[in-house]
C-alpha positions in Angstrom: 34.1 -2.1 -9.9 31.2 0.1 -10.8 31.1 2.1 -14.3 30.8 5.8 -12.9 28.7 8.6 -14.4 30.5 11.1 -16.2 32.7 13.0 -13.4 32.3 16.6 -12.2 35.5 18.0 -12.2 36.8 17.8 -8.5 38.1 21.4 -8.9 34.0 22.6 -9.1 33.1 20.4 -6.7 32.0 23.0 -4.4 30.1 24.7 -7.3 29.0 21.3 -8.7 25.7 20.1 -8.9 25.0 16.1 -8.5 22.8 16.3 -12.2 25.4 18.4 -14.0 25.6 17.1 -17.6 22.4 14.7 -17.5 19.2 15.6 -19.3 15.8 15.0 -18.4 12.4 14.5 -20.5 8.9 14.6 -19.5 6.1 12.4 -21.2 3.2 11.0 -21.3 -0.5 12.2 -19.6 0.1 14.6 -16.8 1.7 13.5 -13.2 0.4 15.0 -9.8 3.7 17.4 -9.7 5.2 17.6 -13.0 6.4 21.2 -12.4 7.7 20.3 -8.6 9.6 17.8 -10.3 11.0 19.4 -13.3 12.3 22.1 -11.1 13.5 20.3 -8.8 15.6 18.5 -11.2 16.9 21.7 -12.7 18.0 22.7 -9.3 19.9 19.7 -9.1 21.8 20.5 -12.4 19.9 18.5 -14.8 19.1 19.9 -18.2 16.0 19.3 -20.4 13.4 19.8 -23.0 9.4 19.5 -21.9 8.3 19.8 -18.4 5.0 18.0 -18.5 4.4 14.9 -18.5 4.0 12.0 -15.3 7.0 9.6 -17.4 10.3 11.4 -16.2 13.3 9.8 -17.9 17.2 11.2 -16.6 19.7 9.9 -19.5 22.4 9.3 -17.3 25.4 8.7 -19.7 27.2 5.8 -19.4 24.8 4.4 -17.3 21.5 4.4 -19.6 18.5 5.7 -18.7 16.4 5.4 -15.4 12.9 6.4 -15.8 10.0 7.5 -13.1 6.3 7.5 -13.4 3.9 9.3 -11.1 0.5 9.1 -10.9 -2.5 9.9 -8.6 -3.4 6.1 -7.9 -4.7 2.7 -9.3 -8.0 3.7 -8.5 -10.0 5.3 -11.7 -12.1 7.3 -9.0 -8.8 9.4 -7.6 -8.3 11.6 -10.3 -6.6 14.6 -8.7 -5.5 16.5 -5.2 -8.9 16.8 -4.0 -9.9 12.8 -4.3 -7.0 11.5 -2.8 -6.8 13.8 -0.1 -10.4 12.4 0.8 -9.6 8.9 0.3 -5.9 8.8 2.4 -7.1 10.2 5.4 -5.8 13.9 4.9 -8.5 15.2 5.2 -9.7 13.3 8.3 -6.1 14.3 10.1 -6.6 18.2 8.9 -10.4 18.1 10.2 -9.8 16.8 13.7 -9.2 20.8 14.8 -12.3 21.6 12.9 -14.7 18.6 14.2 -15.0 17.0 10.8 -13.2 16.4 7.5 -11.3 19.4 5.8 -9.6 19.7 2.6 -6.3 21.5 2.6 -6.6 24.3 0.3 -2.6 23.4 -0.8 -1.5 20.7 -3.3 0.1 18.5 -0.3 -0.5 14.9 -1.6 1.2 16.2 -4.9 3.9 18.1 -3.3 5.0 14.8 -1.7 4.4 12.9 -4.6 6.7 15.1 -6.5 9.6 14.9 -4.2 9.4 11.1 -3.8 9.8 10.8 -7.5 12.8 12.9 -7.5 13.8 11.1 -4.7 13.4 7.8 -6.6 15.5 9.1 -9.6 18.2 10.1 -7.2 18.5 6.6 -5.5 17.8 4.8 -9.2 20.8 6.7 -10.5 22.9 6.1 -7.3 22.4 2.5 -7.8 23.4 2.1 -11.2 26.8 4.7 -10.3 27.7 1.7 -7.8 26.8 -0.9 -9.9 23.2 -1.8 -9.1 20.9 -2.5 -12.0 17.8 -0.2 -10.5 16.3 1.9 -13.6 12.5 2.0 -13.5 10.0 3.0 -10.5 6.7 4.2 -9.8 5.2 6.3 -7.4 1.3 7.5 -6.7 0.0 10.2 -4.7 -2.4 7.7 -2.9 1.1 6.3 -1.3 2.2 9.5 -0.7 -0.8 10.4 1.3 -0.8 7.4 3.1 2.7 8.2 4.2 1.8 11.5 5.2 -1.1 10.0 7.8 1.3 7.1 8.7 1.9 8.2 12.6 -2.0 8.9 12.9 -2.9 5.6 11.2 -0.6 4.1 13.2 -2.2 5.0 16.5 -5.5 4.4 15.6 -4.8 1.1 15.1 -2.7 0.5 18.3 -3.9 -1.6 21.7 -4.6 1.6 23.2 -6.3 4.5 23.2 -4.8 7.8 23.0 -3.3 9.5 25.5 -4.9 12.6 24.9 -8.4 13.5 23.7 -9.4 13.6 20.0 -11.8 16.7 20.2 -12.1 19.8 18.3 -10.2 23.1 19.4 -6.8 24.3 19.3 -4.6 27.4 18.2 -4.4 30.0 17.3 -4.8 32.6 19.6 -6.4 36.1 18.7 -5.3 39.3 20.8 -7.4 42.2 22.1 -6.3 44.3 18.6 -6.7 41.2 16.3 -3.4 39.7 16.0 -3.7 36.2 15.2 -1.0 34.4 16.7 0.7 30.9 17.6 2.2 30.0 20.7 5.1 27.6 21.6 6.9 26.3 24.6 8.0 22.5 25.3 8.2 23.3 28.9 5.0 23.2 31.2 6.7 25.7 33.5 7.3 28.0 30.7 3.6 27.5 29.8 2.2 28.1 33.4 3.9 31.6 33.9 3.0 32.8 30.5 -0.6 32.3 31.0 -0.7 33.2 34.3 0.9 36.4 33.3 -2.0 37.0 31.2 -5.0 36.2 33.7 -6.0 32.8 32.9 -7.6 30.7 35.4 -5.3 28.4 37.0 -7.7 25.6 36.2 -7.8 26.6 32.5 -3.6 26.7 32.6 -3.3 23.2 34.3 -6.3 21.6 32.0 -4.6 23.5 29.0 -1.1 21.8 29.0 -1.9 17.8 28.3 -3.8 19.0 24.5 -1.1 21.6 23.9 1.9 19.1 24.4 0.0 16.0 22.6 -1.3 18.6 19.5 1.8 17.3 17.3 0.4 13.7 18.1 -3.3 14.0 18.0 -3.7 16.8 15.7 -6.3 18.8 17.8 -6.1 20.9 21.0 -9.1 20.9 23.0 -8.0 23.0 25.9 -10.3 25.5 27.6 -11.9 27.9 26.3 -10.4 30.3 29.1 -7.5 30.2 27.5 -8.5 32.0 24.3 -10.3 34.7 26.4 -7.5 35.5 28.4 -5.5 35.9 25.0 -8.2 38.4 23.8 -8.0 40.2 26.9 -4.7 41.8 26.1 -3.3 43.4 23.4 -0.5 42.3 21.1 2.5 44.2 22.6 1.4 42.7 26.2 1.1 39.4 24.9 4.4 39.4 23.5 6.2 40.8 26.6 4.6 37.9 28.7 6.0 35.6 26.2 9.4 36.9 26.3 9.6 37.1 30.0 8.2 33.8 30.4 10.6 32.3 27.7 7.8 31.2 25.3 7.9 32.2 21.8 4.9 33.8 19.8 4.6 34.2 16.5 1.5 36.5 14.4 0.5 34.7 11.7 2.0 35.9 8.4 -0.3 36.4 5.0 1.2 34.9 1.6 1.8 38.5 0.4 4.4 39.2 3.1 5.8 35.8 2.8 5.9 36.8 -0.9 7.7 40.1 -0.9 10.5 38.7 1.5 11.0 35.4 -0.3 14.7 35.0 -1.6 13.9 32.4 -4.4 16.5 30.2 -2.8 16.3 26.4 -3.4 14.4 24.1 -0.7 18.2 22.4 0.3 21.9 23.2 -0.1 24.5 21.0 -1.0 28.0 21.9 -0.8 31.0 19.6 -1.4 34.1 20.4 0.9 36.5 21.9 -1.6 39.8 20.6 -1.3 39.1 17.2 0.4 41.1 14.7 -0.6 39.2 12.1 -2.5 36.7 10.2 -0.7 36.4 6.0 -1.4 33.7 5.6 -3.7 30.8 3.8 -1.7 30.4 0.1 -1.7 28.3 -1.6 -4.4 25.0 -2.7 -3.4 25.6 -6.2 -3.5 22.6 -9.0 -3.0 20.9 -6.5 -0.8 17.3 -4.8 -1.0 16.8 -1.6 -2.5 18.9 0.9 -4.5 20.9 1.8 -1.3 21.7 -1.4 0.0 25.6 -1.2 1.6 25.1 2.7 2.4 25.2 3.3 6.0 23.4 6.0 8.5 24.1 7.5 11.1 20.9 9.4 12.6 20.4 11.1 15.8 17.0 12.7 15.3 14.4 13.6 17.4 10.3 14.2 16.7 9.5 13.5 13.3 11.6 15.3 10.4 15.3 13.6 10.9 13.9 10.4 12.1 11.5 10.4 9.1 14.3 10.9 6.5 16.4 8.1 7.6 13.3 5.9 7.9 12.8 6.9 3.9 16.8 6.1 3.4 16.2 2.8 5.6 13.0 1.8 3.0 15.5 2.6 0.4 18.0 -0.2 1.6 20.3 1.6 3.6 21.5 0.5 7.0 20.4 3.1 9.5 21.7 3.7 13.1 19.7 5.6 15.5 21.4 7.3 18.2 19.5 7.4 21.1 20.2 8.6 25.0 21.2 6.2 27.5 18.0 4.1 28.6 16.5 4.6 24.7 14.7 7.1 23.3 11.6 8.6 25.5 9.2 8.5 23.0 9.7 5.0 22.7 7.1 5.0 25.6 4.7 7.6 24.3 1.2 6.2 24.0 -0.7 4.5 22.2 1.6 1.4 22.1 1.7 -1.9 20.1 3.8 -4.7 22.1 4.7 -2.2 24.4 6.3 0.1 22.1 4.9 3.6 20.9 2.8 3.3 17.4 3.6 6.3 16.2 7.8 5.8 17.1 7.0 2.8 15.2 5.8 4.4 12.1 9.2 6.8 12.2 11.6 4.4 13.4 11.0 0.5 12.5 13.9 -1.5 11.0 16.5 1.0 12.5 19.5 -0.4 14.7 19.3 1.9 18.0 22.9 2.4 19.8 22.7 4.1 22.9 25.0 7.4 23.2 25.4 10.0 26.1 26.1 12.7 23.8 27.4 15.0 26.9 30.1 12.8 27.6 33.4 13.1 26.4 34.2 9.2 26.0 30.9 8.4 24.5 31.2 11.4 21.7 34.3 10.1 20.8 32.5 6.6 20.3 30.0 8.4 18.0 32.8 9.9 16.0 33.7 6.1 15.5 30.6 4.9 14.5 30.2 8.3 11.9 33.9 7.1 10.7 32.2 4.1 9.3 29.0 5.4 7.7 27.9 7.1 4.9 25.7 9.8 6.0 25.3 11.6 9.4 21.8 13.4 10.2 20.9 15.2 12.8 18.2 18.0 13.4 19.5 19.0 17.0 19.1 23.0 17.9 21.1 25.4 16.1 24.7 25.6 17.6 24.6 22.4 19.6 26.5 20.2 16.9 29.3 22.6 17.1 29.1 22.9 20.8 29.3 19.4 21.0 32.3 19.0 19.0 30.2 17.4 16.5 29.4 20.0 13.6 30.6 18.9 10.1 34.1 20.3 10.5 34.8 18.2 13.3 33.3 15.0 12.0 34.7 15.7 8.2 38.5 15.1 10.0 37.6 11.5 11.0 36.0 10.9 7.4 36.4 13.2 4.8 34.0 11.7 2.6 31.2 12.1 4.6 27.3 13.5 3.4 26.5 15.4 6.7 23.2 16.1 6.7 21.2 19.0 8.9 17.4 19.2 8.9 17.0 22.4 10.8 13.6 24.6 11.2 15.2 27.7 9.2 18.3 26.9 7.9 19.9 30.5 9.6 18.2 32.4 6.6 15.3 34.3 8.8 16.7 36.1 11.4 14.8 36.9 14.5 12.8 33.8 13.7 11.0 32.1 16.5 11.5 28.5 17.7 11.5 26.1 14.5 8.6 23.7 15.0 5.9 22.9 12.5 3.1 25.3 13.6 5.5 28.5 14.2 6.9 27.9 10.6 3.6 27.4 9.0 2.6 30.8 11.0 5.6 32.8 10.1 5.6 31.5 6.4 1.8 32.2 5.6 1.1 28.6 5.3 -1.9 29.0 8.2 -3.6 31.3 5.2 -2.6 29.2 2.1 -3.6 25.9 3.8 -7.3 27.1 4.1 -9.8 29.0 1.7 -10.8 32.4 1.9 -13.8 32.2 3.8 -12.1 30.1 6.5 -9.5 32.2 9.1 -5.8 31.6 8.6 -4.8 28.6 11.3 -2.1 26.4 11.1 -3.1 23.2 10.4 -2.8 20.7 13.5 -1.5 18.1 11.1 2.1 18.2 11.0 2.4 19.3 7.5 6.0 20.9 7.3 7.6 17.8 9.5 6.4 15.6 7.1 7.6 17.5 4.0 10.7 18.6 5.7 11.6 14.5 6.2 10.8 14.0 2.5 13.5 17.0 1.2 15.9 15.8 4.0 16.0 12.5 2.3 15.8 14.0 -1.5 18.8 16.3 0.0 20.8 13.4 1.3 20.5 11.5 -1.9 21.8 14.0 -3.9 24.2 14.5 -1.6 25.4 10.8 -1.8 25.2 10.9 -5.7 27.5 14.4 -5.7 29.8 12.4 -3.7 30.0 9.6 -6.3 30.8 11.8 -9.1 33.6 14.0 -7.6 34.9 11.8 -4.9 34.7 14.6 -2.4 32.5 14.7 1.0 29.6 16.7 1.1 27.3 19.1 3.7 23.3 18.7 2.7 21.3 21.5 4.8 17.3 21.4 4.4 14.7 22.9 6.4 11.0 23.3 7.7 11.1 26.7 5.7 12.2 25.3 2.5 9.4 22.6 3.4 7.1 25.9 3.4 8.2 27.7 0.7 7.7 24.5 -2.1 4.2 23.9 -0.1 3.2 27.2 -0.7 5.2 28.0 -4.3 1.9 28.5 -6.0 0.4 30.8 -3.4 3.9 32.6 -3.4 3.6 33.2 -7.0 0.2 34.3 -7.4 1.1 36.9 -4.4 4.1 38.2 -6.2 1.5 38.5 -9.6 -0.7 40.3 -7.5 -3.4 37.9 -7.5 -5.4 36.9 -4.5 -3.1 34.1 -3.0 -6.1 31.9 -1.0 -8.2 29.5 -2.9 -11.8 30.8 -3.0 -14.6 30.0 -0.5 -15.5 26.7 0.0 -12.8 25.2 -2.2 -12.2 21.5 -1.4 -14.5 21.3 1.2 -16.3 17.9 1.9 -20.3 17.8 0.9 -22.1 16.5 4.0 -24.6 13.1 3.4 -27.1 11.8 5.4 -24.3 9.2 7.1 -21.1 10.8 5.9 -19.1 13.1 3.5 -18.5 12.8 -0.2 -15.3 14.9 -2.0 -15.7 15.7 -5.9 -12.4 16.6 -8.0 -11.5 20.4 -7.9 -12.9 20.7 -11.5 -16.3 19.1 -10.1 -19.9 20.3 -9.5 -22.4 19.0 -7.6 -25.7 19.2 -9.6 -27.9 17.4 -7.0 -28.5 17.8 -3.1 -27.1 14.5 -1.5 -27.8 15.9 2.0 -30.3 13.7 2.7 -29.0 10.6 0.8 -26.6 8.0 2.1 -23.5 8.0 0.9 -23.5 5.0 -0.9 -26.5 5.9 -2.8 -25.0 9.3 -3.4 -22.1 7.9 -5.1 -24.6 5.4 -7.2 -26.4 8.8 -8.5 -23.5 10.3 -10.0 -22.0 7.7 -10.9 -24.7 6.7 -12.8 -24.7 10.3 -14.3 -20.7 9.8 -15.5 -19.6 12.2 -12.3 -16.3 11.2 -10.3 -17.1 11.6 -6.3 -15.3 9.5 -3.6 -16.7 8.8 -0.3 -14.2 10.7 2.4 -12.4 8.7 4.7 -13.6 11.0 7.7 -11.5 8.9 10.6 -8.1 7.4 9.7 -9.0 4.1 11.6 -11.1 3.1 8.8 -8.2 2.9 6.7 -6.8 0.0 9.0 -9.1 -2.7 6.8 -7.7 -1.5 3.5 -5.1 -4.1 1.7 -2.4 -1.5 1.7 -2.0 -1.4 5.5 -0.4 -4.3 6.7 0.9 -5.0 10.6 4.7 -5.2 11.4 6.4 -7.5 13.7 5.2 -5.6 16.7 1.8 -5.6 15.6 1.5 -1.9 14.4 0.0 -1.0 11.4 2.6 0.3 8.3 1.7 1.5 5.4 3.1 0.6 1.8 6.7 1.8 0.4 6.0 5.0 -1.5 8.3 3.5 -4.4 7.9 0.7 -6.5 11.4 0.1 -8.0 10.7 -2.1 -11.3 
């Protein structure tokens, strides 16, 4: 029988945190996201002393210590956010809309690294509570960056080309009175009605849908200039009226100052233990399975990126993931480009899962789904708000068949912003100030067409589920966990929101993290670096030799993620699709 962590009083379970009573400490050289790690551990109930240092120790009481070390990379030239973005393809993907690599002005790789570090600590504590031996782990920003671009990398290494053109272009749009806005619809008919109402030429309406539809996959949308012209021909109120009549969503780009003024300071996730529920059986021992979550079963009913990625990470940690798909299978399995007949992007999120086809419109199949959940530890979905209740598959419904269930919902807005638009990545970027914070002050605000928040939202979903599993282990009660793209946006932009709240300029200065052109490519310097030479006429290799000979750090920028396919870190799965390494190393 596993030795339990000091138990949280069941009567207080609703208000308890999974790390209550545990202590943390930081030591060693600084890591990529020490402050974020310390803050998330604090929000989860831990108390500690030092908050700086890349080696994090959690004292698990009777279970002993678990430690996590976070670094930028094992490479000597990857020393900070800028160099990691350059080397892992983040600059390449983010820059597709603009026609060349661009650095994100937010600390994206570091933020992902911090969340992955907390995930690893929670997973190790959970394993120890269940009788396992996990005690030490390592996380690097380099691996976090590769995970962030894994779908784009998988597509680049597929057997066929992209289904849509990779070329500069994309939203946002600007109205006649200067309002910059994002547009969202998942329906080609709604798209057509909206643009016809603004007088766009029919050929442009037809030609614009495909790049718009595929922008989530390609990180660019080279649609006809006539669409931008149509938007510029009407004032914002007319644009809003056209969208409302068509059934589309539009959202003006909010500034970090506006988001800071309304920010409620809430954590990026919420955990609620079921007060009054009878104690749930302890989860089974990890036994001889691989990974700290061996023996844990997750039932995932996810779509697109956020929930599937969260479940994928749980699977990498050793959980058995059962994916619920509609009759005939997930249609995204066939989304080009493919490897061995299966979408390379789909494999990046779903390889290794067991698929079960369920028609959730059928009462009999919903009952079958309840049966699957009754034997699982976690149920995870990202359905539209209200859909779970409509289907009789909300938390209360499933708790009736499994009181000890960890019920996880990864949403767009977490019901926190009244009147919010459709909760998709680019709309949340627009509404929360990410579109401004992600670009330096000399670039016009524009949401990145890299799915920044879908990926971070998936990471936060995994973090929340691991916290929920640990809370269940400590209290014996079932737990509901909620995470969102809104939470991901606030975590990503926290430094910008803090600067705005203190009356400082929230955006980074002109030219921040902008790659430097060479005769045949690009170079990136560390954020605190300065270039004493003009390298525009020099080949990249020669420029690097010159700089390094003067003791300066610089890295070549990966301008095309396909260049990463030759890396030793990238392998091929059973279908021949590129796969990135696991983000954690358990020692």
